N, C-alpha and C positions, 0 to 999 in steps of 0.2 A: 512130643508137644508139651507134655506135663513138665519135663525138665526145663524146657525153654521158658515156660511160664514162671517156674520157680526161680530161674536165673534172673529174669526181668524183675521179679518182685524183690530179690536180694539187692540188685543194683539200685532200684528206687529207694529201698530202705536205707542202704548205706549212704547214698547221696543225700537223702534228707537229714539223716543224723549227722553226717559230716558237716553240712552247711550250718546246722544248728550249733554244733560245737564251735565252729569258726566264729559265729556271731556272739556266742557267750564269751569266748576268749576276748573278743573286742570290747565287750562290756567291762570285763574284769580289768583289761589293760587301761581303759579310759578312767575307770574308778581309781586306779592306782596312780593316776596323774596328780591326784590330790595329796594333801599333807597327811601323814600317818597320824592316827589318833588311837589311843589305847582304850578299848571298851571291853577289856577282858575281866573286869571286876564283877563281883556278885553274880556268878554264872547261874546259880540256882534261881535267883530272882529274874534273871533274863530269860531262862527257859520257861519259867512260869508265865512271864509276860507274853512270850511268843505263843504259848499254848492258849492263853486267854484271848489275845487280840487277833493273832494271825490265823490260828486254827479254829478257835472258838467263835471268832467274828463278833466279839462282845461289843465293839464300837459300832458295827454296822446296824445292829438292831435298835440303836437310839432313834433312828428313823424307821419305824416298824414296817411300813409298806415296802420301801426299797430294800431294807435290810433283810426281810424274810425272803423276798424275791431273789435277792443276790445269793443268799444261802442255798436256795433251791437250785438256781442255775449253776452255781459254783460246785456244790457237792454233787449234784446230779451229773454234770458234765464230767467231773473227775471220775466218779464211780462207773459211769457208763463206759468210759475208756479203759476200764479193766478188761473189757472184752477185746480191746486192741491186742492184748497179750496173746489171746487165742488166735486172733487174725494173723499175727506175726508168725506164730508157730505153724499155723495151717499154710501160710504163704511160703514159708521156707521149706517145709517138708512135704507139701502137697497133700496134706490131710484135710479133713472136714470136721469141724466141731470136735476137735481132739479132746476137749475137756468134758465131753458128754458122759464119760465114764463115772463122773461124780453123781450121776443119777438124779435123785430128788433135789439135792442141793444145787445142781446145775440148772434144773428147771426153775428153782426159786431165784437164782441169780439172773437168768435171762428175763424172767417175768418182772423182777424188780427193775432191771435196766430199762425195760420198755415203759413201765410206769413213770420212771424218772425222766425218760426221753420226752414223754408227753408233757410232764410238768415243766421241763426245761423249755420246750417249744412254746408253751403258753406264757411262761415267765419272760422269754425273750420278746414275744409280741407286745406284752405290757410295757417292757422297757422301751421298745421302739415308739410306742404311743406316747409315753411320758416325755421322750426326747423330741419328737417331731410333731406331735399334735397338741398336747397339753401345754408345751413350752414352759416348763418349770423354770423359775428364775435362774437357778444355777446352771442351766443348760443353754441359756441364751446370751451369755456374756460375750463381749467382743473378742475375748481371748479364746473362745471356743468356736470360732468360725473357720471355714475352710477345711484344711486337713484334719484338725482335731475332731470336728463334728462328723466329717465323712468317715474317719477312722472308727469312731464308735459305732456308726451304722454298719460299716463293713463287717465288723465283728459279729454284730447281731444277725446279719444276713448269713454269715458263715455258719453260725451255730444253728440257725433254722435249717439250712440245707443239710448239714451233717446229721441232724436229728431225723429229717425226712429220709435221707439215704439209709440210715440205720434201720428205720421201721420198714422201708421197702425191701431191704435186704432180708430182713427176718420174715416178712410176709411171703415173699417168693420162695424162700428156703422152706418155710412151713408147708407151702403148697406142693413143692417138689418132694418133700418127705411123705406127704399124703399120697402123692402119685406113685411112690416107690421108685423114683428115678435113681439110676445108677449114681454112686458116689454120695448121694444125699440120704438114701434110706438107711435106717439104723436097725440093727438086730433087736435092740431092746425096745423098739417102738419109736415114738417121736422124741427127738432130742431138743429140749427146751420148752419153755412155756411162753405163749404169745398172747397175753391178755389185751394188748393194744393192736398189734399188727394183724391179728386175725380178722379185724373189721375192715382191713384193706383187701381181703381176698376177692370180694366181688369185682375189684378193678382188674383182676387178672383172670376172671372167669372165661373159660373157653380157649385159653391160650395153651398151645402144646408145651410139652416138657422142654423141647429145644428152645422155644421162645422164652419160657420162664428162666431157663439157665442163662440166657443172654442178659435178661433183666437183672437177675440175681448177681451174676458176675460183674456186670457194669456197676451196680450199686455197691458191691463189695470193693471193687477197685477204686471207685470214686471216694468211698468212705475212708479208706486207709490213706490214699493220696491226699485227700482233703485234710486229714489230721496232720500229716507231715507238713503240708503247706501252712496250716494254722500254727504249727509249732515254730516254723521259721518266720512267720509273719510277726510273732510276738516281739522280735527285736525292733521292728519298725513301728510298733504300736504301743499304746498306753497299757495294753494287757500284759506287758512284761512283768507287771506286779503279781501276776499269777505265780511266778517263780521267786521274785525278789522280796515279796512281802515278809517272808519268814526271816531271812537274815536281816532285813531292814528293821523289823520290830526287835529282834534280838539285840541289835547294836544301838538301839535308840537310847537316849539319855535317861538315866534313872534319878538324876539330881532334881531338886525342885525346879519347876518350870521358870520361875523368875530369877533363878541364880545365873549370874553373868560369868562367862568364862574369862579368866584372866590370862593375859599373854605372859608366858614364862619370862621373857626378857624384861618386861616391866616389873614383874614380881621380884626378879633378882635385883633389879635396880633399887626398888623400894627397900628390900632387905638390907642392901648395902648401906642405904641412907640411914636406916634405923639401927645399924650395928655400931655400938659405942666404941668398939675396938678397931673399926675400919679406919684406914688412913686416907683422908680425902685427897691428899696430894700424891698418893702412890701412882707411879707410872703404870699404864696398862701392861699386862703380861704379853710376852711375845706370841703366845698362843692366841690371845684375844685379838692381837693385831691382824691375824690372818683370817679371822671369822668375818663372813659376809653379814652385814647388819640385817637383822630380821625385818621383813616387811610388815608393817602394821596393817591388819585388816586384809580385805580382799577386793581386787579390782577385776580379776579374771578367774576362770574355773580352777586354774592350777593353784590359786591361793586358798581355795576352800579345802576342807579336809575330806577324807575318803568317804566318811559316812554321809556328808552333805551331798557328795556326788552320787552316792548310792540312792539317797533320797530322791534325786532328780529322775533317775531311771525307774524308781518304784512308784512315782506319782500316778494315781489312777485317773486324774483329771476329772474327778467326780464333782468338784466344786464346793464340797462341804466347807472347806476352809474359807473360800471367798464369800459364801453365803453367810458365814458367821462373822466376817470381818467388819467391825464398826466403821472403819475408814471407807471401805467399799460401799457400805450401806448408805453413807452420807454423800456419795457421789465423787469421792476421791478416786484417783487413777489406780490406786493400789489394788492388786488382786493377788493374794498369796499363791493361787493356782498358777497364774502367769509367771510368778517368780520361779516356780519349779520348772515350768515348761520352757522358759527362757534359758534356765541353767542347763537343762538337757540339750536344747538346741545348740547352744554354744559349745557344750562338751562334744556333741556329735560333729560339729564343724571342726573342732580341734582334732578329733579322731580321724576325720577324712583327710586332713593335711598330713597326719602321720601315716595313713594308709598309702598316700601317693608319694610322699617324699622320704619315708622311713624315719623321720623325726619331725618334731614341731618346729616350724619356722614362722616367725612373727608375720602375721597377715594384716597388721595395722588395725586390728579390731580387738575388743575386749568385752567382757560381760557388762561392765559398767558403761553406761551411755549408749553403747551400740545395741544392747538388748534391754537392760533394765535402766529406767530413767531415775534421776535423782529425786524427782518429784514423787515417784512411787515409794522410794526408800524413806523419805521424811514424812510421808503420810501415815506411816505405821505408828500405832499407839503402844506397841509392845505389850498388848494385853494377853497374848498367848491363846486367844480364841481359836486361831487357825491350828495351832499345835494340838489343842484339846479336841478339835473337831475331826482331825484326820483319822480315818479308820485303820491306817497301816503305819502309824508312828512317824510320819514325816514332820520335819521341823523347818518350815519356811522362815521363821523368825530368826534362826541362827544365821542364815545367809544374809538377811536384811541387816542384822547387827554387825556382821563382819564387814559388809560393804559401807555401812555408816562409819565404822571405825577407820576404814581407809580414808574416807573423805575428811574426817576430823583430824586424824593423826598424821596423815601423809600429805594432804592437800590444804589443810586448814580451811575447808570448804563447808563449815557448818552454817546453817541458816543464822541470820543476824540475831534473832531472839535467843537462840541457843548459845551463840558466841558470847553475848552479853552475860547470860547466866553463868557460863563457865568462867568468865573473867571475874565476876562477882564472887564466885566460890573460891577462886584463887586468891583474891585480895581480901575478902571479908569473911570467908568461911561459910558463906550462905549465898543462895541465888539472888538475894535482894541487895539493892545498892545502898546499904547502910553498914557502917563499921560496927564492930562488936560492942563498942562502948555505948552506942546509941540504940542498940537493938530493943531495949525495954522502955524506951521513952514513951511509947504509946500508953503504957500502963499509968503514967503520971498525968496524962491528959484528962481533963474533966469531961 
């Protein structure tokens, strides 16, 4: 019977990990649909930034309440799952608390896990209240209705249940050790310290060892299966940032936030124009004739670069970007959070076509207009508040600018005011409708 249980555990474990790997490979494949971008420079600065922002959570604590709660839940949940290593070993080899040979250190670990589990449980409840009762501004936007709102709640429920299962498992295990039950009793005494779950013992008072074993095994199985389900749910959830925040911060821009990226094709053209030795009448090279003209800007996800697509998968949907956006605050349609969510939705749609047909076939849709409206793009003030606010280094502004670039350079579809300004710059060297000779006439007026 024990061998059958071990075999079932191994099958469940392999199935869960295999499905997770499949989903992660899909994420990688979808991200690679974007244009390549070189972010291999300044590796030391990038590692330091990742340590400071992704690991150190330095941007999270700018909002102290949610920041501290997030650190407790995040760190607690990760550390508690160290015990999953022991559960996996016990499940494969049919042992029980195999790491208990660590003695006092093991007791310290289990006790710490229980305290963290309680803190995580309390933190998750507070998060739920903030989202569903207090109705904080950034959690009530129109872009956070339906699935995004439900998804956030599902994760909170999941974490609460996992913490309860963890404490019930420990409480019944503790009682079985006290009872001296076979397979649970330890020669060296009680294995583990139970500062929280010991207060659950009255719930199991009077139960036989056989009944306690059923409860303990049920909680044990549901706990590990729940973790595997949670792991695979990440792909369908905003909580994919748990894994992607680290590479996303590492690959984020190090240049000044206001610095505009130049298209290489345009840069080459300008250099040619400025080259005094260049022959303006020279025929294009044969090699140049075969090159496909570069598309200016982006109208769909394949036109964005790989870091921008990684940004879309990393978005936590926390709404800090939208809450800081001056356009959004004044009632404009723009929501930087929605820009990232729309990009991910479109990327997933493209990925599903590839899953079904083996390659992407035009579905008559694109990111521009079908997901992101032009009104949203032109509402942006390019102030970089959204970039500064993001706790995981996401850059919604870069996507907005690339899509604006497409509208201007490919479709000549700039708003009338901007088109007039650009015409004036071209003709007069300034955005005002005065030629250069008349520019200082104002100084002569009385």
